[in-house]
C-alpha positions as CSV (number, residue, x, y, z in Angstrom):
1,M,0.0,0.0,0.0
2,T,1.4,3.4,-1.0
3,K,1.2,6.6,1.1
4,K,-1.3,8.0,-1.5
5,D,-3.6,4.9,-1.0
6,R,-3.5,5.4,2.8
7,V,-4.5,9.0,2.6
8,I,-7.5,8.1,0.4
9,M,-8.6,5.3,2.7
10,D,-8.3,7.5,5.8
11,K,-10.5,10.3,4.4
12,K,-13.9,10.6,6.1
13,V,-16.5,9.4,3.7
14,S,-19.6,11.6,3.7
15,K,-23.1,10.3,3.0
16,S,-24.5,11.3,-0.3
17,L,-27.8,13.1,-0.4
18,S,-30.4,12.8,-3.0
19,F,-33.3,15.2,-2.7
20,Q,-36.0,16.6,-4.9
21,L,-38.3,19.7,-4.6
22,K,-41.8,18.4,-4.5
23,A,-44.0,21.5,-3.8
24,I,-43.9,25.2,-3.4
25,D,-46.8,26.8,-1.6
26,L,-47.6,30.5,-0.9
27,L,-48.8,30.5,2.7
28,S,-49.5,34.2,3.1
29,I,-48.9,37.5,1.5
30,G,-49.7,41.0,2.8
31,L,-49.4,44.6,1.9
32,N,-49.5,47.4,4.5
33,P,-49.6,50.7,2.5
34,P,-47.6,53.4,4.2
35,S,-49.2,56.7,5.1
36,K,-47.1,58.6,2.6
37,P,-46.2,57.5,-0.9
38,I,-43.0,55.5,-1.4
39,G,-40.7,57.1,-3.9
40,P,-38.0,55.5,-6.0
41,E,-35.3,56.6,-3.6
42,V,-36.7,54.5,-0.7
43,T,-34.6,51.9,0.8
44,F,-36.1,48.6,2.0
45,A,-35.1,46.5,5.0
46,F,-35.9,42.8,5.4
47,N,-36.5,40.6,8.3
48,F,-36.6,36.9,7.4
49,D,-37.0,33.6,9.2
50,I,-36.2,30.1,7.8
51,E,-37.8,27.2,9.6
52,H,-37.1,23.5,8.9
53,R,-39.6,20.8,9.7
54,L,-39.2,17.0,9.2
55,N,-41.8,14.3,8.4
56,L,-39.7,11.2,9.0
57,E,-42.4,8.8,7.9
58,N,-42.6,10.2,4.4
59,N,-38.9,11.3,4.0
60,I,-40.0,14.9,3.8
61,I,-38.2,18.1,4.8
62,V,-40.3,21.3,4.8
63,V,-38.6,24.7,4.7
64,I,-40.8,27.7,5.6
65,C,-39.5,31.1,4.6
66,S,-41.1,34.2,6.1
67,I,-40.1,37.6,4.9
68,E,-41.2,41.0,6.4
69,I,-40.5,44.1,4.4
70,L,-39.8,47.4,6.1
71,E,-39.4,50.9,5.0
72,E,-35.9,51.3,6.3
73,S,-35.9,54.9,7.6
74,E,-39.2,54.6,9.5
75,R,-38.7,50.9,10.3
76,I,-42.4,50.2,9.7
77,S,-43.7,47.0,8.2
78,I,-45.1,47.5,4.8
79,G,-45.4,44.0,3.5
80,N,-44.9,40.3,4.2
81,L,-44.7,37.0,2.5
82,S,-44.6,33.4,3.7
83,T,-43.8,30.3,1.6
84,R,-43.4,26.6,2.2
85,F,-41.0,24.4,0.2
86,T,-41.5,20.6,0.4
87,Y,-38.4,18.5,-0.3
88,E,-38.2,14.7,-0.5
89,L,-35.0,13.2,0.8
90,K,-34.0,9.7,-0.2
91,D,-32.6,7.6,2.6
92,L,-33.5,10.0,5.4
93,D,-32.9,7.2,7.9
94,D,-29.1,7.4,7.1
95,F,-29.1,10.7,8.9
96,I,-30.8,9.6,12.1
97,D,-28.6,8.6,15.0
98,G,-29.9,5.1,16.1
99,E,-29.2,5.8,19.8
100,T,-30.3,9.4,20.3
101,K,-32.9,9.5,17.4
102,K,-31.5,12.9,16.5
103,V,-31.3,14.0,12.9
104,S,-28.0,15.4,11.7
105,F,-27.4,16.7,8.2
106,P,-24.2,18.0,6.6
107,D,-23.9,21.8,6.7
108,D,-23.6,21.9,2.9
109,F,-27.0,20.2,2.6
110,I,-28.7,22.8,4.9
111,F,-26.9,25.6,3.0
112,N,-28.3,24.2,-0.3
113,L,-31.9,24.0,1.0
114,N,-31.7,27.5,2.4
115,T,-30.2,28.9,-0.8
116,I,-32.6,27.2,-3.1
117,S,-35.6,28.3,-0.9
118,L,-34.5,32.0,-0.5
119,S,-33.7,32.3,-4.2
120,T,-37.1,31.0,-5.1
121,V,-38.7,33.4,-2.6
122,R,-37.0,36.3,-4.4
123,G,-38.8,35.3,-7.6
124,I,-42.1,34.8,-5.8
125,M,-41.8,38.2,-4.2
126,Y,-41.1,39.8,-7.6
127,S,-44.0,38.1,-9.2
128,N,-46.5,38.9,-6.5
129,F,-45.4,42.5,-5.7
130,K,-45.2,43.6,-9.4
131,G,-47.4,46.6,-9.9
132,T,-47.6,47.5,-6.2
133,F,-45.6,49.9,-4.1
134,L,-43.3,47.0,-3.3
135,H,-42.3,46.4,-6.9
136,N,-38.7,47.5,-6.2
137,A,-38.4,45.6,-2.9
138,Y,-35.8,43.1,-4.1
139,L,-34.7,40.6,-1.5
140,P,-30.9,41.0,-1.3
141,I,-28.5,38.1,-2.0
142,I,-28.0,36.4,1.4
143,D,-25.0,34.2,2.3
144,T,-26.9,31.4,4.1
145,K,-23.6,30.0,5.4
146,G,-23.6,32.8,7.9
147,L,-27.0,32.0,9.3
148,K,-27.0,30.7,12.9
149,P,-29.7,28.2,14.0
150,N,-32.1,29.2,16.6
151,K,-33.1,26.0,18.3
């Protein structure tokens, strides 16, 4: 056995993930017209929440994205949108600890779920807010690797 062979054999083998987007649902949408007109110079701020839910029996992961849109200078809520993404994950049992029954996914998988979901939300927002005072409220690009879980 060569040194190169030993290095390859000692590498930690990660479990492969196979998942598929099964459904996209718009859960809620709201407009709260401000008391004064919004001009083209307005800056928007966004609060967002990403929640993951599991349905172990059906190998389903649900990602719920909730977005609140604020007029930045006044910090008043002027709109909101909530969506649900349903993903099917093959071999979900491979990620459940047999002793503790806790589910543990690789960070890259969670990063991918969050990125796909938020990117899709951006398009849903554009489509639904077109022609309203929130037409230019574009959800910024968000680096989901920096998100911290809130248990």
